[in-house]
N, C-alpha and C positions, 0 to 999 in steps of 0.2 A: 460296315466296319465293326460296329458294336456286336453284331451277331457272330462275326468271326472270332472276336476276342473271347466271347462267352464260350463258344464251342472249343476253342483252344484250351481255355482254362479247365473246362469239364473233361476234355480228353486227357489233359495232362494229369489231373487228379486220378482218373481211372487208370491211366498207364502206370502211375507210381504204385497204386494199390495192387495192380496185376503183377508188377515186377517183384513186389515184396512177398505176396502171398501165393502167386501163381494162379489166382482166380479173381474174377472181377467182383466188385462190391455187389451186394444183393440188390441194391436200388439202382444199379447201373443200366445204361441202355445196352451194354455189352453182356448182359447176364447169360446169354446163350453161348458164350465163348467156352470151348472145352478147357478143362484144367490141364496145366502144363506139367510134364514130367520133369525130373531133375535134369535129364539130358537136354530137353528142349529149353529149359531155363538157362542152362550154361551156354547155349548157342544164341541167346538174345544179344542184340547189339549192346555195346558198353553203356549207352545212354539209358538202357532199361535195367541195368544191374543195380542192386541196392547199394546205397552209399555206405562205405566202410571208413571208419576212422583209422588214420595212420599215425604212428608215432613220428614226431619230427626228429630227423636224424641230427646227430651232433658231429659235424665235420671237424677235422683236425685244426683247420685254419679258420676259426670262427670269427675273426675280426672282419671278414668280408660280409658276414651275414647281418642283414638288417631286418628281414622278415622271415617267417617260416618257409616261404617259397624259396628264398635264397638258400636256406639250409638244404632243401631237397636238391636244388641245382648243384650246389657245391659238393654235396655228398656223391652225386652221380659223377661229377667231374673227377673227384678224387678216386672213385672206384675205377674209372677208366684211365687214371694217371694223367689227366689233363690239367691245365692250369687256367685261371681266369686271365683276362687281358692284363690286369694289373699285377699278375703273378702272386695273388692273394694279398 
């Protein structure tokens, strides 16, 4: 179990570095992996894409919003002209 956790941690760190730079870290066990092109990077699964900061939307009926996640949900509902169960 301990070996599995260590492997997953090392693999995750290497994966993040590869997703951000397109190439493995120099001290990585994956040092022989080829460098990815921009087209190949764009085809990586969403979990390998670099994290991007998003502006929290300001929905029209903000009384329903308690957390930033609520703001994203309500903004998408308003965009599709839907309402919450409580009607905002």
